[in-house]
SETI-761823 format. One record per residue (C-alpha): chain; z, y, x; residue number from 1. Coordinates in pm, whole numbers, plus 50000, padded with zeros to 5 digits. Example, Ala and Ser with C-alpha at 12.3 -4.5 7.8 and 13.67 -1.06 7.14 Angstrom:
<recs>
+------+-------+-------+-------+-------+
| kegu |    c3 |    c2 |    c1 | marke |
+------+-------+-------+-------+-------+
|    A | 50780 | 49550 | 51230 |     1 |
|    A | 50714 | 49894 | 51367 |     2 |
+------+-------+-------+-------+-------+
</recs>
This chain:
<recs>
+------+-------+-------+-------+-------+
| kegu |    c3 |    c2 |    c1 | marke |
+------+-------+-------+-------+-------+
|    A | 16446 | 18906 | 21235 |     1 |
|    A | 16409 | 18566 | 21398 |     2 |
|    A | 16516 | 18246 | 21223 |     3 |
|    A | 16820 | 18050 | 21340 |     4 |
|    A | 16596 | 17795 | 21510 |     5 |
|    A | 16400 | 18065 | 21692 |     6 |
|    A | 16721 | 18240 | 21796 |     7 |
|    A | 16830 | 17920 | 21970 |     8 |
|    A | 16516 | 17935 | 22184 |     9 |
|    A | 16537 | 18296 | 22299 |    10 |
|    A | 16406 | 18313 | 22653 |    11 |
|    A | 16457 | 18668 | 22790 |    12 |
|    A | 16740 | 18869 | 22946 |    13 |
|    A | 16702 | 19246 | 22904 |    14 |
|    A | 16796 | 19446 | 23216 |    15 |
|    A | 16850 | 19818 | 23154 |    16 |
|    A | 16776 | 20073 | 23426 |    17 |
|    A | 16759 | 19839 | 23726 |    18 |
|    A | 16671 | 19486 | 23837 |    19 |
|    A | 16813 | 19344 | 24159 |    20 |
|    A | 16714 | 19052 | 24381 |    21 |
|    A | 17049 | 18888 | 24304 |    22 |
|    A | 16956 | 18902 | 23935 |    23 |
|    A | 16624 | 18731 | 24008 |    24 |
|    A | 16821 | 18445 | 24165 |    25 |
|    A | 17068 | 18441 | 23875 |    26 |
|    A | 16785 | 18406 | 23622 |    27 |
|    A | 16662 | 18095 | 23805 |    28 |
|    A | 17009 | 17939 | 23796 |    29 |
|    A | 17054 | 18016 | 23426 |    30 |
|    A | 16714 | 17863 | 23350 |    31 |
|    A | 16829 | 17540 | 23514 |    32 |
|    A | 17163 | 17555 | 23332 |    33 |
|    A | 17004 | 17605 | 22988 |    34 |
|    A | 16718 | 17365 | 23049 |    35 |
|    A | 16446 | 17616 | 22964 |    36 |
|    A | 16255 | 17892 | 23141 |    37 |
|    A | 16440 | 18225 | 23113 |    38 |
|    A | 16249 | 18544 | 23196 |    39 |
|    A | 16360 | 18895 | 23281 |    40 |
|    A | 16259 | 19201 | 23081 |    41 |
|    A | 16328 | 19521 | 23276 |    42 |
|    A | 16352 | 19851 | 23088 |    43 |
|    A | 16298 | 20153 | 23315 |    44 |
|    A | 16344 | 20525 | 23246 |    45 |
|    A | 15996 | 20678 | 23270 |    46 |
|    A | 16140 | 21032 | 23299 |    47 |
|    A | 16328 | 20950 | 23620 |    48 |
|    A | 16100 | 20971 | 23929 |    49 |
|    A | 16344 | 20753 | 24127 |    50 |
|    A | 16390 | 20488 | 23856 |    51 |
|    A | 16156 | 20237 | 24022 |    52 |
|    A | 16333 | 20254 | 24359 |    53 |
|    A | 16509 | 19928 | 24438 |    54 |
|    A | 16358 | 19744 | 24140 |    55 |
|    A | 16303 | 19378 | 24236 |    56 |
|    A | 15951 | 19248 | 24179 |    57 |
|    A | 15906 | 18907 | 24022 |    58 |
|    A | 15583 | 18765 | 23885 |    59 |
|    A | 15753 | 18620 | 23577 |    60 |
|    A | 15939 | 18940 | 23482 |    61 |
|    A | 15816 | 19189 | 23221 |    62 |
|    A | 15847 | 19555 | 23324 |    63 |
|    A | 15864 | 19821 | 23052 |    64 |
|    A | 15877 | 20200 | 23095 |    65 |
|    A | 16036 | 20414 | 22827 |    66 |
|    A | 16155 | 20767 | 22748 |    67 |
|    A | 16523 | 20702 | 22672 |    68 |
|    A | 16564 | 21043 | 22509 |    69 |
|    A | 16365 | 20915 | 22210 |    70 |
|    A | 16519 | 20639 | 21989 |    71 |
|    A | 16172 | 20572 | 21849 |    72 |
|    A | 16032 | 20525 | 22200 |    73 |
|    A | 16306 | 20271 | 22279 |    74 |
|    A | 16245 | 20085 | 21953 |    75 |
|    A | 15868 | 20072 | 22001 |    76 |
|    A | 15890 | 19974 | 22368 |    77 |
|    A | 16113 | 19669 | 22316 |    78 |
|    A | 15970 | 19571 | 21975 |    79 |
|    A | 15722 | 19305 | 22106 |    80 |
|    A | 16006 | 19123 | 22287 |    81 |
|    A | 16309 | 19197 | 22068 |    82 |
|    A | 16326 | 18852 | 21905 |    83 |
|    A | 16316 | 18686 | 22248 |    84 |
|    A | 16623 | 18859 | 22395 |    85 |
|    A | 16911 | 18625 | 22468 |    86 |
|    A | 17134 | 18890 | 22626 |    87 |
|    A | 17129 | 19246 | 22758 |    88 |
|    A | 17297 | 19367 | 23075 |    89 |
|    A | 17323 | 19676 | 23293 |    90 |
|    A | 17427 | 19736 | 23654 |    91 |
|    A | 17556 | 20058 | 23815 |    92 |
|    A | 17748 | 20329 | 23636 |    93 |
|    A | 17454 | 20571 | 23651 |    94 |
|    A | 17264 | 20340 | 23411 |    95 |
|    A | 17543 | 20316 | 23152 |    96 |
|    A | 17410 | 20615 | 22950 |    97 |
|    A | 17075 | 20430 | 22923 |    98 |
|    A | 17252 | 20110 | 22821 |    99 |
|    A | 17440 | 20299 | 22551 |   100 |
|    A | 17111 | 20422 | 22402 |   101 |
|    A | 16967 | 20070 | 22392 |   102 |
|    A | 17264 | 19909 | 22211 |   103 |
|    A | 17172 | 20030 | 21857 |   104 |
|    A | 16827 | 19867 | 21900 |   105 |
|    A | 16963 | 19519 | 21984 |   106 |
|    A | 17219 | 19469 | 21703 |   107 |
|    A | 17214 | 19089 | 21718 |   108 |
|    A | 17308 | 19065 | 22085 |   109 |
|    A | 17661 | 19063 | 22228 |   110 |
|    A | 17729 | 19414 | 22360 |   111 |
|    A | 18019 | 19653 | 22411 |   112 |
|    A | 18046 | 19935 | 22160 |   113 |
|    A | 17891 | 20271 | 22241 |   114 |
|    A | 18233 | 20436 | 22207 |   115 |
|    A | 18394 | 20198 | 22456 |   116 |
|    A | 18125 | 20293 | 22707 |   117 |
|    A | 18204 | 20660 | 22642 |   118 |
|    A | 18573 | 20601 | 22705 |   119 |
|    A | 18518 | 20404 | 23025 |   120 |
|    A | 18272 | 20644 | 23189 |   121 |
|    A | 18473 | 20960 | 23121 |   122 |
|    A | 18799 | 20962 | 23317 |   123 |
|    A | 18962 | 21203 | 23073 |   124 |
|    A | 18886 | 21000 | 22762 |   125 |
|    A | 18993 | 20690 | 22953 |   126 |
|    A | 19331 | 20843 | 23041 |   127 |
|    A | 19383 | 20948 | 22679 |   128 |
|    A | 19316 | 20596 | 22553 |   129 |
|    A | 19531 | 20430 | 22821 |   130 |
|    A | 19833 | 20653 | 22765 |   131 |
|    A | 19799 | 20622 | 22389 |   132 |
|    A | 19813 | 20243 | 22428 |   133 |
|    A | 20092 | 20224 | 22690 |   134 |
|    A | 20223 | 20524 | 22886 |   135 |
|    A | 20373 | 20297 | 23153 |   136 |
|    A | 20034 | 20192 | 23296 |   137 |
|    A | 19880 | 20538 | 23347 |   138 |
|    A | 19989 | 20857 | 23531 |   139 |
|    A | 20045 | 21198 | 23370 |   140 |
|    A | 19732 | 21413 | 23349 |   141 |
|    A | 19573 | 21725 | 23207 |   142 |
|    A | 19220 | 21868 | 23183 |   143 |
|    A | 19099 | 22183 | 23361 |   144 |
|    A | 18773 | 22379 | 23353 |   145 |
|    A | 18843 | 22673 | 23586 |   146 |
|    A | 19059 | 22793 | 23873 |   147 |
|    A | 19226 | 23090 | 23703 |   148 |
|    A | 19591 | 23176 | 23766 |   149 |
|    A | 19679 | 23060 | 23414 |   150 |
|    A | 19520 | 22720 | 23478 |   151 |
|    A | 19693 | 22680 | 23816 |   152 |
|    A | 20028 | 22774 | 23661 |   153 |
|    A | 19980 | 22514 | 23387 |   154 |
|    A | 19890 | 22245 | 23643 |   155 |
|    A | 20193 | 22322 | 23860 |   156 |
|    A | 20430 | 22319 | 23562 |   157 |
|    A | 20298 | 22009 | 23381 |   158 |
|    A | 20192 | 21786 | 23672 |   159 |
|    A | 20363 | 21910 | 23987 |   160 |
|    A | 20286 | 21821 | 24351 |   161 |
|    A | 20137 | 21614 | 24501 |   162 |
|    A | 19849 | 21575 | 24259 |   163 |
|    A | 19493 | 21447 | 24245 |   164 |
|    A | 19179 | 21633 | 24131 |   165 |
|    A | 18893 | 21421 | 23994 |   166 |
|    A | 18565 | 21503 | 23818 |   167 |
|    A | 18570 | 21330 | 23478 |   168 |
|    A | 18233 | 21151 | 23492 |   169 |
|    A | 18163 | 21057 | 23854 |   170 |
|    A | 18219 | 20731 | 24042 |   171 |
|    A | 18257 | 20632 | 24411 |   172 |
|    A | 18542 | 20881 | 24483 |   173 |
|    A | 18301 | 21176 | 24472 |   174 |
|    A | 18490 | 21510 | 24480 |   175 |
|    A | 18829 | 21335 | 24456 |   176 |
|    A | 19091 | 21551 | 24633 |   177 |
|    A | 19467 | 21544 | 24686 |   178 |
|    A | 19672 | 21868 | 24678 |   179 |
|    A | 20027 | 21908 | 24812 |   180 |
|    A | 20095 | 22279 | 24751 |   181 |
|    A | 19975 | 22580 | 24548 |   182 |
|    A | 19739 | 22736 | 24804 |   183 |
|    A | 19568 | 22402 | 24863 |   184 |
|    A | 19531 | 22353 | 24487 |   185 |
|    A | 19375 | 22697 | 24448 |   186 |
|    A | 19121 | 22638 | 24728 |   187 |
|    A | 19028 | 22288 | 24611 |   188 |
|    A | 18995 | 22391 | 24245 |   189 |
|    A | 18760 | 22674 | 24342 |   190 |
|    A | 18555 | 22433 | 24554 |   191 |
|    A | 18531 | 22177 | 24273 |   192 |
|    A | 18442 | 22434 | 24007 |   193 |
|    A | 18167 | 22565 | 24237 |   194 |
|    A | 18020 | 22221 | 24317 |   195 |
|    A | 18078 | 22007 | 24009 |   196 |
|    A | 17759 | 22090 | 23817 |   197 |
|    A | 17539 | 22031 | 24123 |   198 |
|    A | 17706 | 21698 | 24206 |   199 |
|    A | 17686 | 21586 | 23842 |   200 |
|    A | 17312 | 21650 | 23840 |   201 |
|    A | 17257 | 21476 | 24175 |   202 |
|    A | 17460 | 21164 | 24082 |   203 |
|    A | 17386 | 21148 | 23707 |   204 |
|    A | 17740 | 21227 | 23599 |   205 |
|    A | 17850 | 21108 | 23256 |   206 |
|    A | 17955 | 21351 | 22983 |   207 |
|    A | 18054 | 21715 | 23022 |   208 |
|    A | 18160 | 21821 | 23374 |   209 |
|    A | 18539 | 21856 | 23353 |   210 |
|    A | 18824 | 21828 | 23602 |   211 |
|    A | 19095 | 21567 | 23559 |   212 |
|    A | 19427 | 21666 | 23717 |   213 |
|    A | 19681 | 21384 | 23748 |   214 |
|    A | 20001 | 21304 | 23932 |   215 |
|    A | 19954 | 21136 | 24270 |   216 |
|    A | 20064 | 20773 | 24276 |   217 |
|    A | 20222 | 20636 | 24596 |   218 |
|    A | 20148 | 20271 | 24666 |   219 |
|    A | 19888 | 20014 | 24769 |   220 |
|    A | 19548 | 20009 | 24605 |   221 |
|    A | 19378 | 19697 | 24468 |   222 |
|    A | 19089 | 19618 | 24238 |   223 |
|    A | 18973 | 19328 | 24024 |   224 |
|    A | 18662 | 19243 | 23822 |   225 |
|    A | 18711 | 19083 | 23481 |   226 |
|    A | 18459 | 18905 | 23258 |   227 |
|    A | 18532 | 18978 | 22890 |   228 |
|    A | 18351 | 18784 | 22619 |   229 |
|    A | 18262 | 18892 | 22263 |   230 |
|    A | 18605 | 18778 | 22136 |   231 |
|    A | 18801 | 18956 | 22407 |   232 |
|    A | 18875 | 18642 | 22612 |   233 |
|    A | 18925 | 18749 | 22974 |   234 |
|    A | 18827 | 18562 | 23290 |   235 |
|    A | 18962 | 18716 | 23611 |   236 |
|    A | 18769 | 18716 | 23938 |   237 |
|    A | 18974 | 18725 | 24264 |   238 |
|    A | 19162 | 19043 | 24351 |   239 |
|    A | 19051 | 19275 | 24630 |   240 |
|    A | 19271 | 19491 | 24854 |   241 |
|    A | 19143 | 19846 | 24911 |   242 |
|    A | 19220 | 20087 | 25194 |   243 |
|    A | 19099 | 20443 | 25147 |   244 |
|    A | 18979 | 20688 | 25408 |   245 |
|    A | 19326 | 20847 | 25412 |   246 |
|    A | 19464 | 20530 | 25573 |   247 |
|    A | 19253 | 20592 | 25886 |   248 |
|    A | 19305 | 20967 | 25912 |   249 |
|    A | 19040 | 21113 | 25678 |   250 |
|    A | 19134 | 21382 | 25429 |   251 |
|    A | 18928 | 21184 | 25178 |   252 |
|    A | 18963 | 20906 | 24920 |   253 |
|    A | 18649 | 20700 | 24976 |   254 |
|    A | 18706 | 20322 | 24977 |   255 |
|    A | 18699 | 20258 | 25350 |   256 |
|    A | 18783 | 19886 | 25348 |   257 |
|    A | 18773 | 19618 | 25077 |   258 |
|    A | 18923 | 19276 | 25158 |   259 |
|    A | 18938 | 18946 | 24973 |   260 |
|    A | 19141 | 18732 | 24934 |   261 |
|    A | 19451 | 18951 | 24928 |   262 |
|    A | 19791 | 18866 | 25074 |   263 |
|    A | 19961 | 18920 | 24736 |   264 |
|    A | 20198 | 18654 | 24608 |   265 |
|    A | 20103 | 18475 | 24283 |   266 |
|    A | 20363 | 18655 | 24069 |   267 |
|    A | 20234 | 18993 | 24191 |   268 |
|    A | 19878 | 18893 | 24099 |   269 |
|    A | 19992 | 18784 | 23752 |   270 |
|    A | 20164 | 19120 | 23702 |   271 |
|    A | 19846 | 19300 | 23805 |   272 |
|    A | 19646 | 19093 | 23556 |   273 |
|    A | 19890 | 19189 | 23278 |   274 |
|    A | 19830 | 19558 | 23351 |   275 |
|    A | 19454 | 19497 | 23359 |   276 |
|    A | 19471 | 19318 | 23023 |   277 |
|    A | 19642 | 19621 | 22869 |   278 |
|    A | 19367 | 19850 | 23002 |   279 |
|    A | 19095 | 19624 | 22862 |   280 |
|    A | 19265 | 19614 | 22522 |   281 |
|    A | 19328 | 19990 | 22524 |   282 |
|    A | 18958 | 20061 | 22580 |   283 |
|    A | 18835 | 19790 | 22339 |   284 |
|    A | 18623 | 19616 | 22603 |   285 |
|    A | 18402 | 19325 | 22502 |   286 |
|    A | 18085 | 19147 | 22618 |   287 |
|    A | 18070 | 19283 | 22972 |   288 |
|    A | 18211 | 19265 | 23322 |   289 |
|    A | 18456 | 19545 | 23398 |   290 |
|    A | 18586 | 19673 | 23730 |   291 |
|    A | 18952 | 19781 | 23735 |   292 |
|    A | 19124 | 19976 | 24011 |   293 |
|    A | 19503 | 19950 | 24025 |   294 |
|    A | 19792 | 20091 | 24226 |   295 |
|    A | 20094 | 19877 | 24314 |   296 |
|    A | 20382 | 20124 | 24297 |   297 |
|    A | 20762 | 20093 | 24301 |   298 |
|    A | 20748 | 20134 | 23922 |   299 |
|    A | 20501 | 19850 | 23878 |   300 |
|    A | 20124 | 19829 | 23846 |   301 |
|    A | 19938 | 20142 | 23734 |   302 |
|    A | 19574 | 20171 | 23628 |   303 |
|    A | 19369 | 20411 | 23839 |   304 |
|    A | 19053 | 20357 | 23633 |   305 |
|    A | 18834 | 20103 | 23457 |   306 |
|    A | 18454 | 20097 | 23484 |   307 |
|    A | 18213 | 19902 | 23256 |   308 |
|    A | 18036 | 19751 | 23555 |   309 |
|    A | 18057 | 19520 | 23853 |   310 |
|    A | 18258 | 19659 | 24144 |   311 |
|    A | 18103 | 19765 | 24472 |   312 |
|    A | 18019 | 19480 | 24715 |   313 |
|    A | 18162 | 19226 | 24469 |   314 |
|    A | 17859 | 18996 | 24450 |   315 |
|    A | 17861 | 18947 | 24827 |   316 |
|    A | 18238 | 18929 | 24862 |   317 |
|    A | 18292 | 18671 | 24589 |   318 |
|    A | 17993 | 18464 | 24703 |   319 |
|    A | 18108 | 18455 | 25065 |   320 |
|    A | 18479 | 18395 | 25006 |   321 |
|    A | 18473 | 18173 | 24698 |   322 |
|    A | 18115 | 18062 | 24627 |   323 |
|    A | 18123 | 18259 | 24300 |   324 |
|    A | 17789 | 18394 | 24172 |   325 |
|    A | 17920 | 18720 | 24029 |   326 |
|    A | 17579 | 18839 | 23915 |   327 |
|    A | 17512 | 18518 | 23723 |   328 |
|    A | 17857 | 18534 | 23561 |   329 |
|    A | 17789 | 18891 | 23451 |   330 |
|    A | 17488 | 18760 | 23254 |   331 |
|    A | 17662 | 18445 | 23127 |   332 |
|    A | 17950 | 18639 | 22967 |   333 |
|    A | 17696 | 18833 | 22757 |   334 |
|    A | 17501 | 18529 | 22631 |   335 |
|    A | 17791 | 18426 | 22581 |   336 |
|    A | 17871 | 18141 | 22816 |   337 |
|    A | 18189 | 18074 | 23012 |   338 |
|    A | 18167 | 18214 | 23367 |   339 |
|    A | 18187 | 17971 | 23658 |   340 |
|    A | 18486 | 18050 | 23879 |   341 |
|    A | 18549 | 17849 | 24194 |   342 |
|    A | 18906 | 17862 | 24326 |   343 |
|    A | 18854 | 17697 | 24665 |   344 |
|    A | 18871 | 17952 | 24946 |   345 |
|    A | 18581 | 17948 | 25194 |   346 |
|    A | 18705 | 18234 | 25412 |   347 |
|    A | 18776 | 18607 | 25435 |   348 |
|    A | 18533 | 18886 | 25349 |   349 |
|    A | 18559 | 19254 | 25436 |   350 |
|    A | 18333 | 19542 | 25329 |   351 |
|    A | 18354 | 19868 | 25527 |   352 |
|    A | 18214 | 20214 | 25452 |   353 |
|    A | 18171 | 20461 | 25737 |   354 |
|    A | 18161 | 20840 | 25717 |   355 |
|    A | 18133 | 21091 | 26001 |   356 |
|    A | 18461 | 21245 | 26118 |   357 |
|    A | 18320 | 21594 | 26069 |   358 |
|    A | 18041 | 21756 | 25872 |   359 |
|    A | 17709 | 21794 | 26053 |   360 |
|    A | 17363 | 21652 | 26111 |   361 |
|    A | 17344 | 21296 | 26240 |   362 |
|    A | 17254 | 21270 | 26609 |   363 |
|    A | 17332 | 20907 | 26687 |   364 |
|    A | 17541 | 20604 | 26589 |   365 |
|    A | 17702 | 20447 | 26894 |   366 |
|    A | 17797 | 20077 | 26892 |   367 |
|    A | 17572 | 19947 | 26613 |   368 |
|    A | 17414 | 19680 | 26833 |   369 |
|    A | 17761 | 19548 | 26929 |   370 |
|    A | 17850 | 19515 | 26561 |   371 |
|    A | 17549 | 19294 | 26492 |   372 |
|    A | 17660 | 19053 | 26765 |   373 |
|    A | 18009 | 18994 | 26622 |   374 |
|    A | 18091 | 18643 | 26496 |   375 |
|    A | 18196 | 18785 | 26157 |   376 |
|    A | 17886 | 19001 | 26105 |   377 |
|    A | 17694 | 18947 | 25776 |   378 |
|    A | 17490 | 19263 | 25720 |   379 |
|    A | 17470 | 19636 | 25780 |   380 |
|    A | 17305 | 19890 | 25549 |   381 |
|    A | 17233 | 20235 | 25691 |   382 |
|    A | 17184 | 20526 | 25449 |   383 |
|    A | 17163 | 20823 | 25686 |   384 |
|    A | 16896 | 20871 | 25952 |   385 |
|    A | 16882 | 21099 | 26255 |   386 |
|    A | 16875 | 21460 | 26137 |   387 |
|    A | 17030 | 21389 | 25795 |   388 |
|    A | 17330 | 21594 | 25687 |   389 |
|    A | 17660 | 21401 | 25690 |   390 |
|    A | 17941 | 21521 | 25466 |   391 |
|    A | 18249 | 21370 | 25299 |   392 |
|    A | 18292 | 21185 | 24967 |   393 |
|    A | 18523 | 21463 | 24849 |   394 |
|    A | 18222 | 21698 | 24882 |   395 |
|    A | 17993 | 21462 | 24692 |   396 |
|    A | 17822 | 21281 | 24980 |   397 |
|    A | 17761 | 20910 | 25045 |   398 |
|    A | 17848 | 20696 | 25348 |   399 |
|    A | 17643 | 20689 | 25670 |   400 |
|    A | 17638 | 20308 | 25672 |   401 |
|    A | 17820 | 20004 | 25527 |   402 |
|    A | 17912 | 19676 | 25698 |   403 |
|    A | 17998 | 19337 | 25546 |   404 |
|    A | 18193 | 19081 | 25751 |   405 |
|    A | 18294 | 18719 | 25685 |   406 |
|    A | 18499 | 18469 | 25879 |   407 |
|    A | 18682 | 18148 | 25791 |   408 |
|    A | 18968 | 18262 | 26014 |   409 |
|    A | 19168 | 18570 | 25906 |   410 |
|    A | 19284 | 18660 | 26256 |   411 |
|    A | 18926 | 18653 | 26385 |   412 |
|    A | 18794 | 18885 | 26116 |   413 |
|    A | 19083 | 19125 | 26178 |   414 |
|    A | 18993 | 19120 | 26549 |   415 |
|    A | 18629 | 19203 | 26469 |   416 |
|    A | 18736 | 19493 | 26246 |   417 |
|    A | 18936 | 19628 | 26537 |   418 |
|    A | 18636 | 19589 | 26769 |   419 |
|    A | 18420 | 19787 | 26525 |   420 |
|    A | 18677 | 20065 | 26489 |   421 |
|    A | 18704 | 20098 | 26869 |   422 |
|    A | 18332 | 20081 | 26949 |   423 |
|    A | 18148 | 20258 | 26665 |   424 |
|    A | 18110 | 20634 | 26676 |   425 |
|    A | 17907 | 20851 | 26439 |   426 |
|    A | 17786 | 21153 | 26637 |   427 |
|    A | 17692 | 21468 | 26449 |   428 |
|    A | 17603 | 21826 | 26543 |   429 |
|    A | 17870 | 22089 | 26499 |   430 |
|    A | 17794 | 22341 | 26225 |   431 |
|    A | 17782 | 22704 | 26326 |   432 |
|    A | 18037 | 22927 | 26154 |   433 |
|    A | 17888 | 23216 | 25961 |   434 |
+------+-------+-------+-------+-------+
</recs>
């Protein structure tokens, strides 16, 4: 164990499972802030052939490979640097199981508990904890494992229609489906039971594959990221309005459009924060940044889910609209240091995810060049190439491409969104019926 004096001079941040370019930049800023050179130590899963994909390279960073299935391997791998760690962090929900395995080996750092990570990455455990804390912030639910008549009868009796089906340990709206009547429920349950194990394996699902069945909540969807320190003090980042694929005619729940700032009045935002606080307390969150999805209903704010991670697109959105370095704040809260939150609005940011209107192989994307010429255009990331299969989020697939827009003028960014929706077309081949 290091002495008190040595502990004050710790000079490394441990990154578990991934290391991003935004984190390279954040390390530089924190070095300036603390007045000493802070280095990155990146711990990578040696058993995962894709673990090195997307890992930022930096000549001052230390890269370590480890078999996370072995506690001894973890201990031996980090042992030479253990007394230098100032904080430990983790990005992306797929890396949370790795993070959880590292926590016992860094007992003198500020971390969430292993149990809290279990509760927040398993939708069923999360619902149990939320409803135990306060039934008013969470919808009714039950757990299913099959599509037998007995199970369908139980769902219809206890939950009723409309209802939502969700896999317990997957993120990004994968396999999420709404059902309005018995025959639809039967078909969708059979489809989910058939696909859930495959999708879990592909997307590194957390916990045992189970199906969460919950009442459908009518309302408007929002989300918010919250920095929580080791004492449970909460610092709220700006809220984000979310429109799902259903709002533009898809039979799917992927997050089509995220927008910040929102048009919510201050008292509505405060009410949302109160609901988020209850969720954080219910799940015993500490020493991390959490992402909370909420529904504004006629009965008040309800919690859709809470993830122990930064929300999608949040670094870019908060940086563009408010000048907030979300990635740096995620590290600061774990040191712990107070996050830096700027309140002055710079403009409006929108993140869009695009899926094909029907399942098939990608032929062409019409209108992409027009998008890049828009005044509000920031960047476009394409994930599917010509010939790739395009499917829906409810079937476990990812988007074809994502677009980020920014404009100081709200009316201008709304106009550019409209231009994109009118000009962009994802063309796919029709699939032959068997």
